C-alpha positions in Angstrom: 4.2 10.7 8.7 7.7 11.4 7.8 10.9 10.2 9.5 12.7 12.1 12.2 15.1 14.7 10.8 18.4 13.9 12.5 19.7 17.5 11.9 17.2 18.9 14.5 17.8 16.2 17.2 19.7 18.1 19.8 19.3 18.5 23.5 16.1 20.5 23.6 15.1 22.7 26.5 11.9 22.9 28.4 11.1 26.1 26.6 11.4 24.2 23.3 9.0 21.6 24.5 6.5 24.1 25.7 6.7 26.0 22.4 6.2 22.8 20.5 3.2 21.9 22.8 1.6 25.3 22.3 2.2 25.3 18.5 1.0 21.8 17.9 -2.0 22.3 20.1 -2.9 25.4 18.1 -2.5 23.6 14.8 -4.6 20.7 16.2 -7.4 23.0 17.3 -7.4 24.9 14.0 -7.4 21.8 11.8 -10.0 20.0 13.8 -12.2 23.1 13.8 -11.9 23.3 10.0 -12.7 19.6 9.7 -15.8 20.1 11.9 -17.0 22.9 9.6 -16.2 21.3 6.3 -17.2 17.7 7.0 -20.9 18.0 6.4 -20.4 19.9 3.2 -17.7 17.8 1.5 -18.9 14.2 2.0 -17.4 13.2 -1.3 -14.0 13.7 0.4 -14.6 13.0 4.1 -17.3 10.2 3.8 -16.8 8.9 0.3 -17.7 5.3 1.3 -21.2 6.5 2.1 -21.6 7.7 -1.6 -20.2 4.7 -3.4 -22.2 3.9 -6.5 -21.7 0.1 -6.0 -24.1 -0.9 -3.3 -21.9 -3.6 -1.7 -19.2 -1.0 -1.2 -21.5 1.6 0.4 -21.7 2.1 4.1 -24.2 4.0 6.3 -23.6 7.7 6.8 -21.8 8.9 9.8 -24.6 10.0 12.1 -23.3 12.7 14.4 -24.0 16.2 15.5 -22.1 19.2 14.2 -20.0 19.5 17.4 -20.6 16.0 18.9 -18.9 14.0 16.2 -15.8 13.1 18.4 -18.1 11.6 21.0 -20.1 9.7 18.3 -16.8 8.5 16.8 -15.5 7.3 20.1 -18.7 5.3 20.7 -18.6 3.7 17.3 -17.7 0.0 17.5 -14.2 -0.4 16.1 -15.1 -4.0 15.2 -17.2 -2.7 12.4 -14.0 -2.0 10.6 -13.6 -5.7 9.8 -17.0 -5.8 8.2 -16.2 -2.8 6.1 -12.6 -3.3 5.2 -11.5 -6.7 6.3 -9.0 -8.2 8.8 -5.9 -6.1 7.8 -7.6 -2.8 8.6 -9.3 -4.2 11.7 -6.1 -5.5 13.2 -4.3 -2.3 12.5 -7.0 -0.4 14.5 -6.8 -3.2 17.1 -3.0 -2.7 17.3 -3.6 1.0 18.1 -6.1 0.0 20.7 -3.7 -2.5 22.2 -1.0 0.3 22.6 -3.5 2.5 24.5 -4.2 -0.4 26.9 -0.5 -1.1 27.3 0.5 2.5 27.9 -2.4 3.6 30.1 -1.2 1.9 33.3 2.4 2.5 32.4 1.6 6.2 32.2 -0.1 6.4 35.6 2.4 4.2 37.4 5.5 5.8 35.9 4.3 9.4 36.7 3.3 8.4 40.2 6.6 6.6 41.0 9.5 7.6 38.7 8.9 11.3 38.4 9.1 11.9 42.2 12.0 9.4 42.5 14.1 11.3 39.9 13.1 14.9 41.0 12.6 15.1 44.7 15.5 15.9 47.0 18.1 15.4 44.3 21.2 17.6 44.0 22.3 17.2 40.4 23.4 20.6 39.1 22.1 22.3 36.0 18.9 20.1 35.9 15.8 22.2 35.4 12.4 21.8 33.8 11.9 18.4 32.1 15.5 17.4 32.7 14.5 16.9 36.4 12.4 13.9 35.4 14.9 11.9 33.3 17.1 9.0 34.4 20.3 11.0 34.5 18.9 13.4 37.1 19.5 11.0 40.0 22.7 12.1 41.8 25.6 9.8 42.7 24.6 9.9 46.3 21.1 8.5 45.6 21.9 5.4 43.6 19.6 3.3 45.7 16.7 5.1 43.9 17.5 3.1 40.7 15.7 0.2 42.4 12.4 1.9 41.3 13.6 1.8 37.7 14.5 -1.8 37.7 11.3 -2.8 39.5 9.1 -0.9 37.0 11.2 -2.2 34.1 10.3 -5.7 35.1 6.7 -4.8 35.9 6.1 -3.0 32.6 7.9 -5.8 30.6 5.6 -8.5 32.1 2.6 -6.3 31.4 3.7 -6.1 27.8 4.2 -9.8 27.7 0.7 -10.4 28.8 -0.7 -8.1 26.2 1.3 -9.6 23.4 0.1 -13.1 24.3 -3.5 -11.9 24.5 -3.4 -10.0 21.2 -1.7 -12.9 19.4 -4.4 -15.2 20.6 -7.0 -12.8 19.3 -5.2 -12.4 16.0 -5.2 -16.2 15.6 -8.9 -16.3 16.2 -9.7 -13.4 13.9 -7.6 -14.9 11.1 -9.0 -18.4 11.3 -12.6 -17.1 11.5 -11.8 -15.0 8.4 -10.4 -18.0 6.5 -13.4 -20.2 7.2 -16.0 -17.5 6.6 -18.3 -18.8 3.9 -17.9 -15.6 1.8 -14.1 -16.0 1.8 -13.8 -19.8 2.0 -15.8 -20.2 -1.2 -13.7 -17.7 -3.1 -11.1 -18.8 -5.7 -8.6 -16.8 -3.7 -9.0 -19.1 -0.6 -8.7 -22.3 -2.6 -5.8 -21.5 -4.9 -2.1 -21.7 -4.4 0.8 -20.4 -6.6 3.6 -22.9 -7.1 7.0 -21.8 -8.6 10.1 -23.7 -9.5 8.1 -26.5 -11.1 10.4 -29.0 -12.9 9.6 -29.9 -16.5 8.3 -33.3 -15.6 5.4 -31.8 -13.7 4.8 -28.8 -15.9 1.5 -30.0 -17.3 -2.1 -30.0 -16.2 -2.4 -33.9 -16.0 0.9 -34.1 -14.0 -0.1 -31.5 -11.5 -3.6 -33.1 -11.2 -2.0 -36.4 -10.5 0.6 -35.0 -8.0 -2.0 -33.2 -5.9 -4.7 -35.9 -6.2 -3.6 -37.3 -2.9 -5.0 -34.2 -1.1 -8.7 -34.0 0.1 -11.0 -33.3 -2.8 -8.3 -33.2 -5.4 -7.6 -30.4 -7.9 -10.3 -28.4 -9.6 -8.3 -26.4 -12.1 -4.7 -25.9 -13.0 -3.5 -22.6 -14.6 -0.1 -23.0 -16.3 1.7 -19.7 -16.8 3.4 -18.9 -20.1 5.8 -16.4 -21.5 3.4 -14.4 -23.6 6.2 -12.3 -25.2 4.5 -9.5 -27.2 0.9 -10.1 -26.0 1.1 -8.0 -22.8 2.5 -5.0 -24.7 -0.3 -5.4 -27.3 -2.9 -5.6 -24.6 -1.4 -2.4 -23.0 -1.6 -0.7 -26.4 -5.3 -1.5 -26.7 -6.0 -0.2 -23.2 -4.1 3.0 -24.0 -6.0 3.4 -27.3 -9.3 2.9 -25.4 -8.4 5.6 -22.9 -7.4 7.9 -25.7 -10.6 7.3 -27.7 -12.7 8.0 -24.6 -10.9 11.4 -24.2 -11.3 12.2 -27.9 -14.9 11.3 -28.0 -15.8 13.3 -25.0 -13.8 16.3 -26.4 -15.7 16.0 -29.6 -19.1 16.1 -27.8 -18.0 19.0 -25.7 -16.8 21.0 -28.7 -20.1 20.2 -30.5 -22.1 21.3 -27.4 -20.2 24.6 -27.2 -20.5 25.4 -30.9 -24.2 24.5 -30.9 -24.8 26.9 -28.0 -23.2 29.7 -30.0 -25.3 28.7 -33.0 -28.5 28.8 -30.8 -27.7 32.2 -29.5 -27.0 33.5 -33.0 -30.2 31.9 -34.3 -32.3 33.3 -31.4 -30.8 36.7 -32.0 -31.8 36.6 -35.6 -35.2 35.2 -34.9 -34.6 31.9 -36.6 -36.1 28.7 -35.2 -33.8 26.6 -33.2 -32.2 23.5 -34.7 -34.3 20.3 -34.5 -33.5 17.7 -31.9 -34.2 14.9 -34.4 -31.3 12.4 -34.1 -30.9 12.1 -37.8 -30.5 15.8 -38.2 -28.3 16.0 -35.1 -25.6 13.9 -36.9 -25.5 16.5 -39.7 -25.5 19.2 -37.1 -22.5 17.7 -35.3 -20.6 17.4 -38.5 -21.4 21.0 -39.4 -20.6 22.4 -35.9 -17.3 20.5 -35.6 -15.3 20.9 -38.8 -12.4 18.6 -39.5 -9.8 21.0 -38.3 -11.5 21.3 -34.9 -11.8 17.5 -34.3 -9.4 16.0 -31.8 -6.1 15.2 -33.4 -2.6 14.3 -32.3 0.8 13.6 -33.9 2.4 10.2 -34.2 6.0 9.5 -33.1 8.5 10.4 -35.8 10.6 7.5 -36.9 12.2 5.5 -34.1 11.1 7.8 -31.4 9.0 6.1 -28.7 6.9 9.3 -28.1 5.6 12.2 -30.2 6.8 15.8 -30.1 4.9 19.0 -31.1 5.1 20.0 -34.7 7.0 16.7 -35.5 5.4 13.6 -37.0 2.3 12.9 -38.9 -0.9 14.5 -37.6 -3.9 12.2 -37.5 -7.5 12.3 -36.5 -7.5 10.9 -32.9 -10.9 9.2 -33.1 -10.2 7.5 -36.5 -6.7 6.5 -35.4 -7.9 5.0 -32.1 -10.5 3.0 -33.8 -8.0 1.5 -36.2 -5.5 0.9 -33.3 -8.1 -0.9 -31.2 -9.2 -3.1 -34.2 -5.6 -3.9 -35.1 -4.6 -4.8 -31.6 -7.7 -6.9 -31.1 -6.8 -8.8 -34.2 -3.3 -9.4 -33.0 -4.6 -10.6 -29.6 -7.1 -13.0 -31.3 -4.3 -14.4 -33.3 -2.0 -14.8 -30.3 -4.8 -16.4 -28.2 -5.6 -18.8 -31.0 -1.9 -19.8 -31.1 -2.1 -20.4 -27.3 -5.2 -22.6 -27.7 -3.5 -24.7 -30.4 -0.4 -25.4 -28.2 -0.4 -28.9 -26.8 -0.5 -29.5 -23.0 0.3 -33.2 -23.0 2.4 -35.0 -20.4 6.1 -34.4 -21.1 8.2 -37.4 -22.0 11.9 -38.3 -22.3 12.0 -37.5 -26.0 15.8 -37.2 -26.5 16.5 -40.3 -24.5 18.9 -38.8 -22.0 17.2 -40.5 -19.1 15.5 -37.4 -17.7 12.6 -35.2 -18.5 13.7 -31.6 -18.9 13.0 -28.5 -21.0 15.0 -30.1 -23.9 12.3 -32.7 -24.3 9.6 -30.1 -25.1 9.0 -28.9 -28.6 9.7 -25.2 -29.2 6.5 -23.2 -28.8 5.7 -19.6 -29.7 4.6 -19.0 -26.0 6.7 -21.4 -23.9 5.7 -22.5 -20.4 7.1 -20.8 -17.3 8.1 -22.9 -14.3 5.0 -21.8 -12.3 1.3 -22.6 -12.0 -1.8 -21.7 -10.1 -3.6 -24.7 -8.7 -7.2 -24.4 -7.5 -8.5 -27.2 -5.2 -12.0 -28.4 -4.6 -11.5 -28.0 -0.8 -9.9 -25.1 1.0 -8.1 -27.4 3.5 -6.3 -29.0 0.5 -4.8 -25.7 -0.5 -3.4 -25.3 3.0 -2.0 -28.8 3.1 -0.4 -28.3 -0.3 1.4 -25.2 0.8 2.7 -26.8 4.0 3.6 -30.3 2.5 7.0 -31.2 1.1 6.2 -31.3 -2.6 9.3 -32.5 -4.4 12.3 -34.6 -3.6 14.9 -32.3 -5.2 16.4 -29.1 -3.7 14.4 -25.9 -4.4 12.0 -27.7 -6.8 8.4 -26.5 -6.0 9.8 -25.1 -2.8 8.2 -21.7 -3.0 4.4 -21.9 -2.6 2.0 -19.1 -1.9 -1.4 -19.2 -0.4 -4.4 -16.8 -0.6 -3.4 -15.6 -4.1 -5.8 -13.5 -6.2 -5.4 -12.4 -9.8 -5.2 -8.7 -9.2 -2.5 -9.3 -6.6 -0.2 -11.2 -8.9 3.1 -9.6 -10.2 3.0 -11.5 -13.6 6.6 -10.6 -14.4 8.0 -12.6 -11.4 6.4 -15.9 -12.2 9.2 -17.4 -14.3 12.3 -17.0 -12.2 14.6 -20.0 -11.6 14.7 -21.0 -7.9 18.5 -20.5 -7.7 18.3 -17.2 -9.5 15.6 -16.2 -7.0 17.9 -17.0 -4.1 20.7 -15.0 -5.6 18.3 -12.1 -6.2 17.2 -12.2 -2.6 20.8 -11.9 -1.4 21.5 -9.0 -3.8 18.2 -7.3 -2.7 18.9 -7.4 1.0 22.6 -6.5 0.4 21.4 -3.4 -1.5 18.9 -2.7 1.3 21.7 -2.8 3.9 23.9 -0.6 1.7 21.0 1.8 1.2 20.5 2.0 5.0 24.2 2.6 5.6 24.8 5.2 2.9 21.5 7.0 3.2 23.3 9.3 5.7 25.2 10.8 2.8 22.2 12.6 1.1 20.7 13.4 4.5 24.1 15.0 5.5 24.1 16.9 2.3 20.7 18.3 3.1 22.1 19.3 6.5 25.0 21.1 4.9 22.6 23.0 2.7 20.7 24.1 5.7 23.8 25.8 7.1 25.1 27.2 3.8 25.6 30.7 5.3 28.1 29.5 7.8 29.7 27.1 5.3 30.5 29.9 2.8 32.4 31.7 5.5 34.6 28.8 6.5 35.3 27.4 3.0 36.9 29.8 0.6 35.8 27.9 -2.5 32.2 28.5 -1.5 32.7 32.2 -0.8 30.7 33.1 -3.8 27.6 31.9 -2.0 27.9 34.7 0.5 27.6 37.2 -2.3 24.1 36.0 -3.2 21.1 38.2 -2.1 19.8 37.5 1.3 16.4 36.3 0.0 18.1 33.7 -2.2 20.2 32.4 0.7 17.1 32.3 2.9 15.4 30.1 0.3 18.4 27.8 0.0 18.7 27.4 3.8 15.1 27.5 4.8 13.0 26.0 2.0 15.3 23.8 0.0 16.5 21.4 2.8 13.0 20.4 4.0 11.8 19.9 0.4 14.9 17.8 -0.4 14.4 15.8 2.8 10.7 15.2 2.0 11.7 14.1 -1.5 14.3 11.7 -0.1 11.7 10.2 2.3 9.2 9.8 -0.6 11.8 8.1 -2.8 12.8 5.6 -0.1 9.7 3.4 -0.2 9.8 3.4 -4.0 13.4 2.2 -4.0 12.6 -0.5 -1.4 9.6 -1.7 -3.3 11.8 -2.0 -6.5 14.3 -4.0 -4.5 11.5 -6.3 -3.3 10.2 -6.7 -6.9 13.8 -7.4 -8.1 14.0 -10.1 -5.4 11.2 -12.0 -7.3 8.3 -11.6 -4.9 5.3 -12.7 -7.0 2.5 -10.8 -5.2 1.9 -7.2 -4.3 0.8 -8.1 -0.7 4.1 -10.0 -0.4 5.9 -6.9 -1.6 4.2 -4.8 1.1 5.1 -7.4 3.8 8.7 -7.3 2.7 8.6 -3.5 2.6 7.2 -3.4 6.1 10.4 -5.1 7.4 12.9 -3.1 5.3 11.2 0.3 6.0 11.0 -0.4 9.8 14.7 -1.3 10.0 15.5 1.9 8.1 13.2 4.0 10.4 14.7 2.5 13.6 18.3 3.1 12.5 17.9 6.5 10.8 15.0 8.0 12.6 15.9 6.8 16.1 19.4 5.5 16.7 21.3 7.9 14.5 19.1 10.8 15.7 19.9 9.9 19.3 23.6 9.7 18.7 23.9 12.7 16.3 24.4 15.3 18.9 27.6 13.8 20.3 28.8 11.0 18.0 31.2 13.2 16.1 33.0 14.4 19.2 33.3 10.8 20.4 34.2 9.3 17.0 37.9 8.8 17.9 37.1 6.8 21.0 34.6 4.7 19.0 37.2 3.9 16.4 39.7 3.0 19.1 37.1 0.8 21.0 34.1 -0.2 18.8 32.5 -2.0 21.8 31.9 1.4 23.4 29.0 2.1 21.1 26.5 0.7 23.6 27.8 3.0 26.3 27.7 5.9 23.9 24.1 5.2 23.0 23.2 5.1 26.7 25.0 8.3 27.4 23.3 10.3 24.7 19.8 8.7 24.9 18.6 10.8 27.8 19.9 14.0 26.2 17.7 13.6 23.1 14.6 12.8 25.2 13.0 16.2 24.9 13.4 16.2 21.2 11.5 12.9 20.9 8.8 14.4 23.2 8.3 17.1 20.7 8.2 14.5 17.9 5.5 12.6 19.7 3.6 15.8 20.1 4.0 16.6 16.4 2.7 13.2 15.2 -0.1 13.0 17.9 -1.5 16.5 17.5 -0.6 18.0 14.1 -0.4 14.6 12.4 -3.7 13.3 13.5 -5.5 16.7 12.9 -3.9 16.8 9.4 -5.2 13.3 8.8 -8.8 14.3 9.7 -8.7 17.6 7.7 -6.8 16.2 4.7 -6.4 19.7 3.3 -4.1 18.5 0.5 -6.5 15.7 -0.4 -9.5 18.1 -0.5 -7.6 20.6 -2.7 -6.3 17.9 -5.0 -9.8 16.4 -5.4 -11.3 19.5 -6.8 -8.2 20.4 -8.8 -8.2 16.9 -10.4 -12.0 17.2 -11.0 -11.6 20.6 -12.7 -8.5 19.7 -14.8 -8.6 16.0 -15.3 -12.4 15.3 -15.1 -13.0 15.3 -18.8 -14.2 11.8 -19.4 -16.8 9.6 -17.6 -14.0 7.2 -16.5 -11.8 10.0 -15.2 -14.8 11.5 -13.3 -15.7 8.2 -11.8 -12.1 7.4 -10.7 -11.7 10.8 -9.1 -15.0 10.6 -7.2 -15.4 6.9 -6.4 -12.1 5.0 -7.0 -11.1 3.2 -3.8 -8.7 5.0 -1.6 -6.3 2.5 -0.1 -3.3 2.6 2.3 0.2 1.3 1.8 0.6 -1.1 4.7 4.4 -1.4 4.1 4.9 2.2 5.1 1.9 2.9 7.4 2.7 0.2 10.0 6.4 1.1 10.4 5.6 4.7 11.0 3.3 3.6 13.9 5.7 1.0 15.3 8.5 3.5 15.2 6.5 5.5 17.8 6.2 2.3 19.8 10.0 1.9 19.8 10.6 5.5 20.8 8.0 5.3 23.6 9.3 2.0 25.0 12.9 3.3 24.8 12.1 6.3 26.9 9.3 4.9 29.1 11.7 4.4 32.0 14.4 6.9 31.1 12.0 9.8 30.6 8.6 8.8 31.8 7.0 12.1 30.6 6.8 10.4 27.2 4.3 7.8 28.4 1.4 10.2 28.9 2.1 11.9 25.6 2.4 8.7 23.7 -0.8 7.2 25.2 -2.7 10.3 24.2 -1.2 10.2 20.7 -2.2 6.6 20.2 -5.7 7.4 21.4 -5.9 10.1 18.7 -4.5 7.8 16.1 -7.1 5.2 17.1 -9.9 7.7 16.5 -8.4 8.8 13.2 -8.0 5.4 11.6 -11.2 4.1 12.9 -12.9 7.0 11.1 -10.8 6.6 7.9 -11.4 2.9 7.6 -15.1 3.2 8.3 -15.9 6.1 6.0 -13.1 6.8 3.6 -10.7 4.0 2.8 -11.6 0.9 0.8 -9.4 -2.2 1.1 -10.2 -4.7 -1.7 -10.5 -8.3 -0.6 -8.0 -9.3 -3.3 -5.3 -7.2 -1.5 -6.2 -8.4 2.0 -3.7 -10.7 3.7 -6.0 -11.8 6.5 -4.1 -9.8 9.0 -0.5 -11.0 8.3 0.9 -7.5 9.0 -0.2 -7.8 12.6 2.3 -10.4 13.8 5.1 -8.5 12.0 4.0 -5.4 14.1 4.3 -7.5 17.2 7.9 -8.3 16.3 8.4 -4.6 16.1 7.1 -4.3 19.6 9.8 -6.7 20.7 12.4 -4.5 19.0 11.2 -1.6 21.2 11.5 -3.7 24.3 15.1 -4.8 23.3 16.1 -1.1 22.7 14.7 -0.2 26.1 16.3 -3.0 28.0 19.7 -2.7 26.3 19.9 1.0 26.9 18.8 0.6 30.5 21.4 -2.1 31.0 24.1 0.2 29.6 22.9 3.1 31.8 22.9 1.0 34.9 26.5 -0.1 34.2 27.6 3.5 33.6 26.2 4.7 37.0 29.0 5.6 39.4 29.2 6.2 43.2 30.9 9.3 44.5 34.1 7.3 45.0 34.1 6.1 41.3 32.8 2.6 41.8 29.9 1.0 39.9 26.8 2.3 41.6 24.0 0.2 40.0 25.7 -3.1 39.2 22.9 -5.4 40.5 20.4 -3.5 38.4 22.6 -3.9 35.3 22.8 -7.7 36.0 19.1 -7.9 36.5 18.6 -6.1 33.1 20.7 -8.8 31.5 18.4 -11.4 33.0 15.4 -9.4 31.7 16.9 -9.3 28.2 17.4 -13.1 28.3 13.7 -13.5 29.5 12.5 -11.3 26.6 14.5 -13.4 24.1 13.0 -16.6 25.5 9.5 -15.2 25.6 9.8 -14.0 22.0 11.0 -17.5 21.0 8.0 -19.1 22.8 5.5 -16.7 21.1 7.0 -17.3 17.7 7.1 -21.1 18.1 3.6 -21.3 19.5 1.8 -18.9 17.3 4.1 -19.0 14.2 2.5 -22.1 12.7 -1.0 -20.7 13.3 -0.1 -17.4 11.5 -0.7 -18.7 8.0 -1.9 -22.3 8.0 -5.5 -23.4 8.6 -5.5 -26.3 11.1 -7.2 -29.6 10.4 -9.5 -29.0 13.4 -11.3 -26.4 11.2 -11.4 -28.5 8.1 -15.1 -29.5 8.6 -16.0 -25.8 8.6 -14.4 -24.9 5.3 -16.1 -24.6 2.0 -16.1 -27.6 -0.3 -16.6 -27.0 -4.0 -18.9 -29.1 -6.1 -16.6 -31.1 -8.3 -19.0 -30.9 -11.2 -19.8 -27.2 -10.7 -18.6 -24.3 -12.8 -19.0 -24.9 -16.5 -18.7 -22.6 -19.5 -21.9 -24.0 -21.0 -24.0 -22.2 -18.4 -22.4 -18.8 -19.2 -24.7 -15.8 -19.1 -24.8 -12.9 -21.5 -21.7 -10.7 -21.2 -21.8 -7.1 -20.1 -20.7 -6.1 -23.6 -23.9 -7.6 -25.0 -26.2 -6.2 -22.4 -25.9 -2.5 -23.4 -26.0 -2.5 -27.2 -25.6 -6.1 -28.4 -22.9 -7.0 -30.9 -23.1 -5.5 -34.3 -23.4 -7.8 -37.4 -19.8 -7.1 -38.4 -18.6 -7.7 -34.9 -20.3 -11.1 -34.3 -17.7 -13.3 -36.1 -14.7 -11.7 -34.3 -16.4 -11.6 -30.9 -17.5 -15.3 -31.2 -14.0 -16.3 -32.2 -12.4 -14.5 -29.3 -14.9 -16.0 -26.9 -14.4 -19.5 -28.3 -10.7 -19.2 -27.9 -10.9 -17.8 -24.4 -13.4 -20.5 -23.3 -11.3 -23.2 -24.8 -8.2 -22.2 -22.9 -9.5 -20.9 -19.6 -12.9 -22.4 -19.0 -14.7 -19.1 -18.8 -17.2 -19.2 -16.0 -19.9 -17.0 -14.6 -19.7 -16.1 -10.9 -22.6 -16.0 -8.4 -23.2 -12.3 -9.2 -23.3 -12.8 -13.0 -19.8 -11.5 -13.5 -17.4 -13.4 -15.8 -14.6 -15.1 -13.9 -11.4 -15.4 -15.9 -9.6 -17.2 -13.1 -5.8 -16.9 -13.1 -5.3 -16.4 -16.8 -2.9 -13.6 -17.6 -4.8 -10.5 -18.5 -3.3 -10.3 -22.0 -4.5 -13.9 -22.7 -8.1 -13.5 -21.7 -9.5 -10.0 -21.1 -11.8 -8.5 -23.7 -11.6 -5.0 -25.0 -12.4 -2.4 -22.4 -15.7 -0.8 -23.3 -15.2 2.7 -24.4 -17.3 4.9 -22.1 -18.9 7.9 -23.8 -21.3 10.3 -22.1 -24.9 10.6 -23.4 -26.1 14.1 -24.3 -29.3 16.0 -25.1 -28.7 15.6 -28.8 -28.0 11.8 -28.7 -24.7 12.5 -30.3 -23.0 10.2 -27.8 -25.3 7.3 -29.0 -24.4 8.0 -32.6 -20.7 7.8 -31.7 -21.4 4.5 -30.0 -22.9 3.2 -33.2 -20.0 4.5 -35.2 -17.6 2.8 -32.9 -19.4 -0.5 -33.2 -19.3 -0.3 -37.0 -15.5 -0.2 -36.5 -15.6 -3.2 -34.3 -15.0 -1.1 -31.1 -17.3 -1.8 -28.2 -18.7 1.4 -26.6 -21.6 2.5 -24.4 -23.2 5.6 -22.9 -24.6 3.8 -19.8 -24.3 5.7 -16.5 -22.7 8.8 -18.0 -24.3 12.2 -19.1 -23.0 15.5 -20.5 -25.0 18.7 -20.0 -25.3 21.5 -22.5 -22.2 23.2 -21.1 -20.0 20.1 -21.7 -19.8 19.0 -18.1 -19.7 15.3 -17.5 -21.5 13.5 -14.7 -21.7 9.8 -13.9 -24.6 8.0 -12.3 -23.0 4.6 -11.8 -19.8 2.6 -12.3 -18.4 1.5 -15.7 -20.3 -1.5 -17.0 -17.0 -3.5 -17.1 -15.7 -2.3 -13.7 -15.3 -5.9 -12.4 -12.8 -6.7 -15.3 -10.6 -3.6 -15.2 
């Protein structure tokens, strides 16, 4: 859902609302009808979780009739979302459900009370249609009717209070049950913390073991982070070479299949016997069918250029080059990992005799230590105690500690920041965010200017040349270019905000999304609500604002009712067209088949297109929903018509996301926060209440009697009291539930998982997945054994409960093996011959779970054999 376009936010008429209602209802009906027809035939798009090749990720098919699926979806238990996708997804659906429960009685009561109060026997001129039901329709001679508004404002506010308290209690229960769930409690994610800003004295495994030995169960493993310098880029080079080799090998097999088909047709036409299918002869056949000039090739970058250009640079055989590149990078990684293993990890001492232990006391190392470490405990409760305990006696030392960290969630580049540098970065980051919010109006205003270019070229002489353009060109500039530019701006905004969060030094991707949720919500409220509300009259009132800045509250109150009909149409757009578009996912359906046709050339590409998890960006999804909450609460008393529309919209969103999280989306456990987005969303609800109460307060104070006196002064005073009550209630909620949001209480310690102190040893390691398929070749054994020995020495390689290797919190460049090159098998066994050729070049490859037919089409029957590692 995109933000509100402030250029269109003007005082809309009832005809505009009716037109929007009819149009969006028509779009809703058409898109839902298409979804009903297409859903049974395109399950790969609409129910992809039911076809997942990995059994633990697969869910039961959606059992519903052709036309009765909405009823079946409504009856489906929303609590199943937690089993399928974890607490984050469940609590998001629960939030939508909460909003339905909140708005349902508000809808009925406000329509039954406020609509008659504002419309019956009132004599305000020029009020017709929907304008008869807004706050400003009450005439000066009926100011006593504002008593209904103040009574319902209190009633609705206390109803929201009760729901917030109830949902926060439920959130606390869900989160704590999730934390102590045996499946989660026994995971390394639940028992590991990330500590940053570690002083040199404690920057060693023995020192950290000793420091945290006072906690229950003690420390199981310490993972010190290092500056690996060139190793990550070498690791990336090897990954890129593996991907390029897969593409080249598949292209070679496809070319061989096509040329062989032509040869067969020619042989059959001449009456010759068909070529033998003997594997030994097939190799010669492949070499004969694919001459050297038709093998995959590419050009290397010329000189200092970081990328290659057509017709420039040396042309090389892609397969041969990739094999050499993989072998070379593997050798460099082995050398670097051996250097890592040889570096000492002894307790630091005061070597230079200056009376303190600091970085100057450490000998220079090729890969120096960073000031951070991952600490895995033997008991889950110890991890929670370590995060909440005061660890060090000096300012900012070991002050930043992070719980529930998983290796895929780590931003490795942010692990070595100085604590003071991190604070400075945070100030710069939020200052840049504030500046971005303030100055974002400039590009949006430019888009608005473009949308009125025809009138601008008449008023401004230096733009007169634009009037001479052909009418179709002007139509494109005015009608198509502005929405496209605005859409691009709204797409760029989350990217920029994420970059600011990364610059701040946030070390996890989930932390980045939590930060983005706050920043994006602030932006949405200011630009998509407040500025939109003021845009219709702020420029005319600008002189008075500059003369008296305190009048901004009165200005907001004055123009808030005028923009109400526009926001009604916005709710309709999101609730009808937005929800129907979410079900139909027309763009996703088209992109799926376009990508499959254009990009589905290798087994890995086909697997990723068909089965790769589809996730959501919580940092942008939640604010788009909570913006609707703010808009609804702001107008719930001022324009009660919005309550029914919003309640219906949230009901549709509830059905949509229940369906998506049950049958389409996959939220990996490593990216699940245990529901930490939910309490942030509750804070957004409070923002909506404040906007409502401040605006009502200003409106009450602006009401006048026929003789020019204040006509609703008591109501205004009571609104001030209500604002104070809301502030106090929010403080109570935050102080009572805040400590329970992240920490696990000691009262649950007996239910947490306790690791076996002697468990987990590399000596019990099972055969790796690389060895299962083909087994290491004779030439590969020394190198593979060396790499495994180095890895096990440094990182205590372990085997998990499911047989998958666990590399813990070692940086990927320091531990991960070569990604297995995935080649499709074919009827001539040429793929297997290529696997053997790769192995002879010390490149691991396999044909498992992938096939190519005689037409060169690739199909996969299962996941990559090393899916768990990459």
